[in-house]
N, C-alpha and C positions, 0 to 999 in steps of 0.2 A: 513450146515455142510460142512467144508472144506475136500476135498479128500486128500489122501496121495500125489498124484501127484501135486496138487496145493500147498500143504504145502512145498513139496520138491522144487518146482520152486520159491516159495517165499524165502526160505532160500538160494537158489542159487543166486537169484537177490541181496539180502541183502549182501551175502558174496562178490559178485563182487563189489558192491558199497563200502563195508568195505575196501577191497583190494586197490581200486582206491583212497580212502581217506587216508589210512594208508601208502601207498607206499612212498610218500615223507618224511614222518616222520622216516620210517624205513631206508630210504636211508641216512639221516642225521646221524641217531644213529650208523649205520654201518660205515659210514665215520669217525665218532668220535672214533670209537674203532679200526680202521685201523692203519697201520703203519705211523708214522709221515712223511709227504712229505715236511716239512719245511727245508729250505736250512741252517737255523741257528741251526739245531739240529744234534747231532752226530748219528751215526747209533744205531738203537733199536735192542734189542733181539727178539726172536721169539714170546715172550709174552705168556700168558696162553691161550691155545687152539687157538693160533693165533690172539688173541684179545689183545688190549693194553688199559686197563682201566687207566693206568697212564697218558694218554693223558689228562684226566679231571684235574688231580692234576697240570699238567703243564700249562694248559690253565688258570686254577684258579690263579696260581702264576703270570704268565706273563701278564694276563690281569687285574690283581688287582680287581677281581670280589668281594672280600670280603666286600670291603667298599661300592661299588656300589649296591650290593645286599641288604646290610642293609639299605642304602638310600631308595631303592624301597620299602622294607619292611615297613619302617616308613611312607613313603607317602601313600602307599596302605592302610595301617591300619587306618591312619587318614581319607583318603577320604571315605573308605568303611564305617567306623563308623559314620562319620558326615552325609554322603549322605543317608545312610540307615535310620538314626533317622529322618532326615528332610523329606525324602521321605514318610515315614510311616505317619508322622503327617500331611503333606501337602495332601497326597492322601486320608487320613481319612477325612480331612476337605472338600475337593472337592468331595468326593464320598457319604458323608452322610449328609452334612450340607447344608443349604441354607442361603446365605448372598449376599448383594448388590455387583454386578460386579464379581460374581463368574465365569461365563462363559468367560468374557473378560480377567480375570486374569489367567484362565486356558490356553487360547489361547497364552498368553504371555509366559507361560511355554513351550508350544509347539514349540515356535520360537527357544528355546534353543536345541531342537532336530533337527529342520529343517536347521538351519544355521551351516555349517561346521566350525570347529575349524580354518582352514586356513584363513577364512575370517575375523576372529576376533583377531587372535593372535598378530597383529602389533598394532592396536589401544589399545589392552589390555596391551601390554608391556609398552607403553607410559603412560597409566593410573597408572600402578603399579610403573613405575619409578618415577612419580610425587609423589607418596605415600611413596617412599623410600623402596619399597618392592622387587624390583628386586634383583637377585642373593642371594635369601633367600629361606628357606623351603616354606614359605607361598606363594611365587610367583609360586611354582610348585604345590602345594597342593589345594589353593584355587580355581583356575580356574577349576580344574578337579572335585572338589566338586560341583561347579555350573553346569557343564555339566552333571554330574551324577544325580543331583537332578531334572533337567529337564526330563530325562527319567524316573527316579524313581517315580516321582509324576504321570506320565501318567500310569506307570505299576500298582501302588498301588491303584490308583483311580478306575482302572478297577476291581481290586479284591474287593474293598470295596463296589462298586456299585452292585456287584453280591453276596455279602455276605448275609447270612440268616437275613432278616429283623426281623423275629420273635424273634430271640435270642437277638437282640439289643433292641427291644421293651419290652422284658421280663426283661432284665437287667434294663431298665429305670423305669419300674413298681416297681422293687424292691429297687429303690432309687439310682441306680448307675448313676454317672455323665458320661460325654462324656469321660473323662480321663480314668475312670475305665472300661467303656465299650470297648474303644480302646485296653488297654493293657491286661486286664483280660479276655475278651470275644471274641473279633474279631481276635486280633493278634495271640493267640495261635492256632487257627484253620487255620491261614493263613501262617504257617511256610514254606510250599513249595514255595509260591509266594516270601516270603522274602528271602529264600535260593537262589532262581533264581536270585533276585536282587543282592545279596551279590556276587554271582560268576560272574555275568556280570560285576558288577562295579569293582570288583578286576581285572578281566581280561583286561578291558579297561584301568585301571589306571596302571597296571603293564606294559602293552605294549605301553603306551603313549611315543611318541619320540619327537614330535614337540614342545610341551610346555616346557618340561625341556631343551631342546636345546636352545630355544629363552630366556627362563626366567632366567636361570642361567648358568654362564660361569665359575664358580669355580669347580675345581676337586672334592672338598668335597661334592658337591651337584649332582654329576654325578650319574644317575640312571642306572639300569642294561641294558636296551636297548642302552643307550648312551655308556656305558662301552664296549658293544659289537661292536658298530660302531668304537670307537676308537681302540679297540683291532685289528680289521681288518686292520686299516691303519697304526698302529705304531708297533705292537709287533710280527706279524707273516705274512709271504707271502704264507704260506701253507694252504690247505683247511682243513686238519685233525684237527689241533688245533681250527680253526674257527668254525668247526662243533661241536667240544666239547664245546666251549664257548656258541654256540647257544643252545646246549642241556641244559647247566647249567642255562642259562637265562629262558628257557621255562619250566623248571621242576616244579617251584612252582605252576604255573597255572595248569599244568597237574595233579599234586598231589592233589590240591584243588578240581578240578572237579571230579577226581576218588573218593574222600572222600565224596563228596556231590552230586554225580550223580543221585541218586534215587530221591531225593527231587528236584533237579534241573530240571530233566525230568518231574516229576510231576507237578511242577509249570509252566513249558512251556506248558504242555498239557492243564491244567486247564485254563491258560490264553487265549489259543487259543480258547478253547471252549466258555468261557464266552464272549470273544470279538466277 
């Protein structure tokens, strides 16, 4: 039984770590709502309660974030959808089936986790250029699908290996095939694991900087992180609008996490216990 003193100490420690983690975020948000320090802007009024939410509108227009955000949404939606479907199916195969070369092939998937993108982006660029795919949507999306499937296979394999064997056996006795067992029996009870995979994949894809920078030079294919980098160098010399642009770019990831945080944390805890 935890005493009141121990509980108070636990909350105090958690509050200290929360403040340490949130302080940089709050600093950026406060800077984004402060008076514009850009030399290119005219003097601002006092604002509402001393805050200047109009900075976000100014940053949105000057940085042309509308198009780059749409590009990032399209890339992220494609990568998350494809990577999740492929990861679920490959994780199910590696976690529940026996076939020749299973372990060797799984280690090949693990290589995709261990090798950093910086080591493969240059040869990958020349491969895609040979195929005529550079400076296209596919040059940005497909490499990220491959990267996400490597981790997703490992993640879903862990779940399926720890899934209730009795349920799968009962389904097979009732005449259900592998496909039915996956989508109607095992996957519905594995929603936290899938949600965790979706959130992580979306976060990695949304924040990816190197692959879009190398694979696509067209302004039409510029993603949100690239848009923020170009905004810093071309459109403003002040920190306020840059902070507002950073908040705009980070907002979709934060909103998705807040919306799915319960299942995300549940999936992380279950994965840690099973592993």
